[in-house]
C-alpha positions in Angstrom: -9.6 4.1 25.1 -6.0 2.7 24.8 -7.3 -0.3 23.0 -8.8 2.3 20.7 -5.3 3.8 20.7 -3.3 0.8 20.2 -5.6 -0.2 17.3 -5.6 3.1 15.5 -1.4 2.8 15.4 -1.4 -1.1 14.4 -3.8 0.3 11.5 -1.3 3.2 10.6 1.5 1.1 10.8 0.0 -2.0 9.1 -1.1 0.7 6.0 2.3 2.1 5.8 3.8 -1.1 5.5 1.2 -2.1 3.0 2.0 1.6 0.8 5.8 0.4 1.0 5.3 -2.7 -0.6 3.4 -1.7 -3.2 6.4 1.5 -3.9 8.9 -1.3 -3.5 7.5 -3.6 -6.5 5.7 -0.6 -9.0 8.9 2.3 -7.6 6.0 4.8 -6.7 6.5 8.3 -5.8 7.1 8.7 -1.6 3.9 11.1 -1.5 1.8 8.5 0.1 4.2 7.2 2.6 4.8 10.7 4.4 0.7 11.0 4.0 1.0 7.9 6.5 3.9 9.1 7.8 2.3 11.9 9.2 -1.0 9.8 10.1 1.5 8.0 12.4 3.1 10.9 14.0 -0.1 11.9 15.1 -1.6 8.8 16.0 1.5 8.1 18.1 1.0 12.0 20.0 -2.7 10.6 20.3 -2.0 7.3 21.9 0.7 9.6 24.7 -2.3 11.8 25.4 -4.2 8.6 26.3 -2.1 6.9 28.3 -0.8 9.9 30.2 -4.4 11.0 30.4 -5.2 7.2 32.0 -2.3 7.4 34.3 -3.0 10.6 35.6 -6.8 9.1 36.3 -5.2 6.4 38.3 -2.6 7.5 39.9 -3.8 10.9 40.8 -4.2 12.5 44.0 -7.1 13.7 43.4 -9.9 11.6 42.3 -12.1 13.6 40.6 -9.6 13.7 38.1 -11.9 14.1 34.8 -10.6 14.6 31.1 -10.2 18.2 29.9 -12.9 19.0 27.0 -9.8 19.8 24.6 -9.2 16.3 25.3 -12.1 15.2 24.6 -12.1 16.8 21.2 -8.8 15.2 20.2 -9.8 11.9 21.0 -13.0 12.5 18.7 -10.5 13.5 16.0 -8.6 10.6 16.5 -11.2 8.5 16.1 -12.2 10.3 12.5 -8.5 10.0 11.6 -8.8 6.1 13.2 -12.0 6.1 10.2 -10.4 8.0 7.3 -6.9 6.1 8.2 -9.2 2.6 7.2 -10.8 4.0 4.4 -7.2 5.0 2.8 -5.9 1.6 3.8 -8.7 0.2 2.1 -8.1 2.7 -0.9 -4.3 1.6 -1.1 -5.8 -2.2 -1.4 -8.4 -1.5 -4.2 -5.5 0.6 -5.6 -3.1 -2.5 -5.6 -5.1 -4.9 -7.1 -6.1 -2.9 -9.9 -2.6 -2.4 -10.2 -2.2 -5.7 -10.4 -4.8 -6.3 -12.8 -3.3 -3.6 -15.1 -0.1 -5.8 -15.4 -2.3 -9.2 -16.0 -3.8 -7.2 -18.8 -0.6 -5.7 -20.1 1.2 -8.8 -20.0 -1.5 -10.3 -21.9 -1.9 -7.9 -24.5 2.1 -8.2 -24.9 2.2 -11.4 -25.6 -1.3 -11.1 -28.1 0.8 -8.9 -29.5 4.3 -10.9 -29.9 2.4 -13.8 -31.2 1.4 -13.4 -34.6 5.2 -12.1 -35.0 7.2 -14.8 -32.8 5.1 -16.9 -35.6 6.5 -15.0 -38.9 10.2 -15.3 -37.3 10.1 -18.5 -36.6 8.8 -19.2 -40.1 11.3 -16.9 -41.8 14.2 -18.6 -39.8 12.8 -22.1 -41.0 12.7 -20.8 -44.7 15.9 -19.3 -44.3 16.9 -23.0 -43.1 15.4 -24.6 -45.9 17.0 -22.4 -48.3 20.5 -22.6 -46.8 20.4 -26.5 -46.9 19.3 -26.4 -50.5 21.8 -24.5 -51.3 24.3 -27.1 -49.7 23.0 -30.0 -51.3 23.1 -27.7 -54.7 27.0 -27.2 -53.9 
């Protein structure tokens, strides 16, 4: 149980760091970050309960210590939270990939649109230079 709890914290921390990286590069809003912070707080709370329950179980005077039913429900909820956070993390990776693809498309389209304009500007500059040279030759 403690290992699963640690894995949940690790995935949430990794997801939060990844989301901050995306926000840093693309200037995204903070709402996604708030969601991850909320999940981190929940996971930390669950992790502390797991550690306390394990400590109480192994260091309790009562050898028949059992986890309360509410803890079992909480642990099942944390597993659901873990699965949801993994799905959210995978979605954020897909979103990041889509953003990169969109950025590539925008850059490619920009160059396609600018290329004829740059060629025309170069030709105008070249013709202007030729006419200036002719005027200099005449005078």
